[in-house]
N, C-alpha and C positions, 0 to 999 in steps of 0.2 A: 139796613146794616148787613153786610156780608157776613157768614158764619165763618169762624176761624177754622184754618186750615190744620187738620191733625199733624202732629210732628212728634218727633220722639220726644219721650219724658224721663227726666233723669232722677233715679230714686234718690231722696235726699240722705240717707244713710249708706248705701253701698255705692252710690254712684254709677251704677248700671242702668244703660237706657232701656226703656220699655216702649212697647206700642200699647195705647191705652185708647179705647175708643166706645162710645156709648152705643149701645145695641138700640136700632130702631125700634119703635113702639110696636110695629106688626109683626117684629120677630122674638120679642122677649119671652113670650110665653113658651115659643118654640125652643129658644136656646136656655131659657131658665135663668138668665140673670141679666143684669142692666148694663153691664160693662164688659168688654172683652179686654184682657190683660195678657200681654205675651213678652217675656223677657228678650231683649236684643242681643244679649251676652256680650256687650262691650260696654266701655268707658270712653271709647273713642268718638266725639262727636260727628266727625265726618263719617266715619263707618256707620255709625248709628242711623245716619239719614239714608245712607244706601240700603241698609237691612231695613230700614222702617218702610221704605217704599215698597219694597219687594214684598214684606209681610204684609201691607196694607193692600196691596193688589190681592193677594190670596185670600185676605179676609173677605174683601168685597166681593170674590169671585164665589166664596163659600155662601155668603149672604145671598146672592143671587141665585145661587142653586136651590137654598132652601125657600126661596120666593117661588120658584118655578112649581116645586111640588114634586109628587111622585112621578117616576119615570122609568122606562124600561131600557136596560142597556143591551147593546148588540154585543156580539162575540168580538168584533172588531174593537170595540169600544173598551170592552172588559181588558182585551189584552194589552190596548195601550195604557191603561191605568196599570196594569201589572208590570209595565216594564220596570218602573222604579222598585218594586219587591224583588227583582232579578238583581238589579243593580246593588240594591241594599244588602243582599244576601253574600253578594261577591265581595263587597267592602268589609262588611262584618267579618269575614272568614279568610280574607286573602292573604294576610300576613302568616296564619298557621292554618293552611287549608285541610292538612290531615286531621286535624283536632275537630273538624265539624263532623258532630256524630249523631245529631238529632234527625237530619232529615236522610232517610234510606233510600237511595236511588232505585233499587229494586222495587221497593214497595210504593214510592212516589210515582212510578209509572203506573201503577194500579189505582191510585187514588181518584176518586169520583168515576171510576170505570162502572159501565152498566152491570148489574149483577147477572149471574148466570141462572139459568132455571134449574130448579133443584128437582132430583128424581124422587120418586115416591119413597126409596130406600132412604135417601137422605134426609128426607122429611121426618120419616120416623125417628131417625137418630138424633136430629136436632131437638125433637120434642121428648126424647126419653133421657128426664132430667137426673137419673140416677147414674147414668154412664156418660154423659156429655161432659167434656172438658173444655174451657174457654179456650176458643181458637186464639192464640197469641197474635199470630200474624194479621187477623182480621182486626182485631183489637188495635194493633199499632196502626193499621190503614185508618181505621176511624179515627184515631188521635190525630195523624196528620190532616184528615180532612176538618176536623173540628177547629185545627190549627190555622187553616186556610180559610174557614169562616170568619175567625176572629180577626185575621189580617185583613179581611175583605171589609169586615165592620169598621174597623180602624181607619181604613182608606175612605170608605164611604163618609164617616163621620168628619173627617179632616177636609173634605171637599164640599160637604154639605149636601150631599146626594141624599134622596128620598126614594128607595126602588122597591119594589116588589120581591117576594121570597124567591122566585125564579131568576131575576136578575142579580139578586144576591149570591146564589150558587154559581152562576155563570162568571162571576168576579171571582169567587173562591176557586174555580177551576181553572180560571187563568191564573190565579197567583201559584197555584199547585204547578201549572206547567212551567211558569217563569222560575220558581225556586228549583223545580227539578233540572232545567237547563243550566242554572246557576251552580246547583250541586255537581252536575257532570262536568262543568268547567273547573271547578274546585278538585275534583278527583284527578283531572289531568295535570293541575298546578301542583299536587301533593307527589306526584311522579315526576316533578321538574321540567313540565313541557311550558314553553314561553307564552304568557298571556300580557297583552298590552296593559300597562299599569294606569292607564286613565279611563275612566269609564264614564259615559255620557247619558244624561236622561233627556228626553224631548223636552225642547224649550218650554217653559211655563208649567211644568209637571213639578209638584211638590213632593218630596221624597217622603216615602211611609216611615212613621216614626217605628224605632226597633219593636218588632212584632214579639210577642209573648212566647217563650219556649215550652211554658206549661200549656199544654195542648187546650185544657177546658176552660182556663179563665186567666186573666192577666196576674201577674204577682206582685203583690204590695210588699213595702218594706216591713209592714206589720207581719205579713205573712212569714217572711224571712226571719224575723225576730222570733216570732213564735215557735218556728222549726229549730232554731239555733237554741232557744231556752229550753225546749222538751229534751233535747239532747244533753247539754251541758249542766242544765240544772243550776244557773248561778243564784247568787243570793238576791232576795227581793229588792234590796237597795239598787244593785246594778239594773235589774229589770227596768225600775222606776227610771233610773238616769237615761239609760239607751232608748226607752221609749220617748222620753222628753227630746232628746237628740234627733230621732226620727221625725216627729213632729216639726220640729224647727227645719230640717231639711225639706220636708214636705211643703211647709209653707213658703220656704224660698223657691222651691222648683214649680210650685203651682199644679203638682199631681203627686201621686203617692205609687206610680208603676215603677218597680226596680229595672223593668227592661228598657225603659226610656232615659234612664240617668246615664250621662256620658261623663268621660273624664273631665271634657271642658266644663261642664256644670259643676262639678266638684271643684275645680281650681278657681272658679269664679266665686264660689260658696266659701273657700278659704280665704279669697282675697277681701271678701265683703266683711268676713269677721275680723281679719287683720284691721280693715278700715274703720270697723266699730271699736277697735281697741281692746279686744280679748286678748290675754296673754298667750304667747305661743305655746306653753306647755298645755294650756286647756285646749286650744285648737288642736293640737297633736295628739294628745293623750284622750281628751273627753268629748271631742267631735269626730274627727276624722277615724281614729282608732275603731270605734264601735261601728261606724258605717263600713270600713273595710271588712271587719271580720264577719257581719252578716252577709255582707255580699259574696265573700269567701265561701261561707256556709252554702249559700246559694248554688256557686259553681261547683262546689263538691258534690251537691246533691240533685245537679242537672237542671236546675228551676232557672238560673239564668247563664248565658253562654259566656261571660266573662265578667272579671271583676273591674269595674270602672275606678274603683279607688286605688287601684295597684300603682305605686310609684308616687303617688301624690301624698306629700308630706310637708310639713314644716320643721326646718332646723331650729332646736330650741337650745339656748345657752343659758345655764344658770347663772344669775347675778352673783357677783362675788360676794362671799360671805353667806349666801343663802343656803349652802348645804347644813343640814341638821348634824348636832353633835350631842356627845354623851354629857350627863350630868357629872360635874368634877365631883370629888370626895365632899368638898364643903356644900356645894349645892345639894347632893344626896342627903347630908347630915340636916341641913336646913328642912327638908321636906319630910323626911322620916321623923325628925325630932317633933315636928308640927302634927303629924299624924298620930302619933303616940297619945295625944291630948284630945282627939276628936272623938266624938260619940256616933258620929254617922260611920256605919260599918265601910261604906264604899270609900270615903276620905281615911278612913283609918287602915284598911287592909288592901286596897288597891295598889297604892304606891309600894307598900312592903313587898307584896307579892311580885311586883313588877321589877322591884330592884334585885331580888334574888332568884329570879327565873329568866328575866328577858322576855317573858309572855307579853303577847299583844293586849291592849286593854279590853278589847271585844272578847278575848279568850277569857280575861280574868272575871269579866262582869257575869259571865253565862256558867261560872262554875257552879256545881250543885254541891252538897254536904256529902254526898255518895262518890263524889270524884275526889275527896280526900281519903285516902285508903292506904293500908298496909301491904306491901308486896314483899315477900321475902324478908320480913321484919324491918323494913325500911319504910317509913311514911313518905308518900309520894302524892302528887296531884296528877289527875289524869285529864288531859285535853280530848275531848271526844265529840263526834258529830251529835251524838245522841243530846248533849247539852245545847247544843245549836250550830249552826254552819261554820265551818272553818275555811281561812284563806285558800289553802292547798291541801292535797293529799298528805304531805309531809307534816304538815300542822297537827296531824292526831299524833300524840306522844304522851309519854310518861316522863315526869321531872319529878326528882326526889325532894323533899321539903329541905331546905337549907337549916342547919342549926339556929341560925339567926332568927329564922321564922318560928321555930319551935320554941325558942326561948322568949319569943316575942307574944306567945299566946295563941298563935294561928290554929293549932290543934285543938284547944279547949275552945276556941270560937266556932270551929266546923262541929265539934261534936255536941254543942248546945243547940245547933239549928236542926229543924226538921228536915224530912228528907225532901229534896227540891232545892231551888236556888239558894245558893250561900247569901246573895243580895236579893233577897224577895221583895224588899221595900223600893228597890230600883225599878221603876216603870218602864217597860219597854216602849220604844220608839215606835213610829209608824210603820216600820218594817218588822215590828216584832221583836227588836234587837235591843237588849240591856245597855249594849256598849255605846249606842248612839248617845244616850242621855247620860251615862257614865263619863263620857269624854267630856261633856260641857261641864260637869260637876269637878271633874280632876283638873280641867283647864282653868277654872275659876279660882280653885284652891291653890294650885300651884303660883299662877300670876300675881293673886294677892300676897305670895310671901316675899314679893319684890324679885321674882326671877323673870325679867322682861327681855332678855335676850331673845330676838326672832329665830335664831338658829337653834334654840331648844324647842322641843316639842313636850309639852307637859305630860303625854303618855308615852311617846315612842322614844324618847331619849333614854328610857331605861333600857331598851332594847339595845340602843347603841353602846350603852355603858356596859351591857353583859359581854358583849365581843369584845370592847375594849379591854376589860379585866381579863377576859379569856386569853388575849394575847399577852398580856402584862403577867399573869402567872402561870403561863404554859399549859394552859387545859389542851387536851388533845383535841385536834381540828374536827374530826368527825364527831366525837361526842359532843363535842360545842354546837356544832350543827343540828345534832340530835336532840339537844336541850331546847335550842331556840325554835327547832322547827324549820330550820331553813332547808332547801331543796340539796338532794345528793350532787356531789360536784364530779363523781367518777361512777363508773359500773360498780367497780369492786366495793364501793360505800353501800351497794344495796345487799351485798353479802353479809350472811350472819345476823345476830341479833345485838341488841345493846342491853347487857344486863343492868338491873338496877344497881349493883354494887359499883360497877363501873362509872354509871352516871353520878352516884352519890360521891364516889372518891374523886372524881374531877371536879364536880361542883363544889365541893369542900375546900378547894383550893383558892376559892375567892373568899377573903377574909370578911369577918363582920366587921360593919362600920362601929366605930365607939360613939357612942351617943351620950352626952352630958343631959340629964333631965334636969329641968329647971322647975 
């Protein structure tokens, strides 16, 4: 019975065709897997057949090279292989040739050049560790050479060549010469000289994958996230969610190298998520945005040459009626009246503090007893990073205690608590935040009161309400922003301070809700 011919395989979820071929028994140990998989980057069956035939031929050629075993490369063979490095470098930088800053033409000319014989005086200076300074030029040349060696390794791996160290260096030297030629061409292009728009590689040659800009090693998405995290210091939840997105992207791509991702890859990833039924808001805000952010950090820190996610987005339109709204007076009364009879401190005080400060639920849940204090004879609440992470720098603020909170007994409650969290019995979530579990408790509490409107957020609608009341009762705009911790709208807003007397005066313009106790 004849064996079935290999043909494009359509992914059942994404609809994108793949090449899938079982690795022969004699190569499994060498390759390290039972099956080769390669995305054909198309949903068109006709195009998939064309791409599949080309990819299959390249795969078979690589397997044939692996079976051949170790070989030595001649200089001619090395330069033929390196032609694609030349073309790839031009293609990568042709649109903005002046921005190619990694390959220094002057230093590139000296890469892999034979070292000159040092004099006795130079040797003495070299080993005088108390006076020697690192030769920046030599370091940069070394980095270029390491980069070329990595590119040579990528090329050899793609083609299945097994070579000795001398052949590896021969190919790396050829890559250096190819990229040097391409960089000279780019410098001419940067001055406005005409270069033919179409570049060709020898027939049958597979283009090199994007080579890493980081000299010592490839840069993974996790490397970029770790660097971004170290600088930006995001909350643990953000790191957790972004790490999960990265793992999803790596699984889709089949690799973790940030240099190899292209705009086409990300467009196909976006399409696969649309096909899987993910909401546009989720794709745009929770998937594409994190990838774009960490790639941009990589560009800014010279780790990747460009941001493949630039310009890739998904237009999102909120469904009619989906916008969150404020609690009405009647809804606010229902919640606050129910809270009065609660013994659980979270249910008793979180809604009340939210109602008269507009603070985020996470900020309220991490308040400490020492954050309720007197400033210039006015009782205030301090929202500070010492209690827990805040959303923005503007979130650190002082908010006076509204008379309604004082009359309800908040100050007595705070005074009875020992130093530390006001809601000590509220256990932190897996990210160490009390607000995570507090959100669940308040959500169930409010919904059980019959407030089912999906436009209402059991915790965040208080924040909407304070803005609504601020407009209704004429609170000064900049002071209302200072109370809620919203960002500054103009440079002038950052001038001067916000005296607690002014904050208290404006906050008191919001009237107390009349509650009938039953």
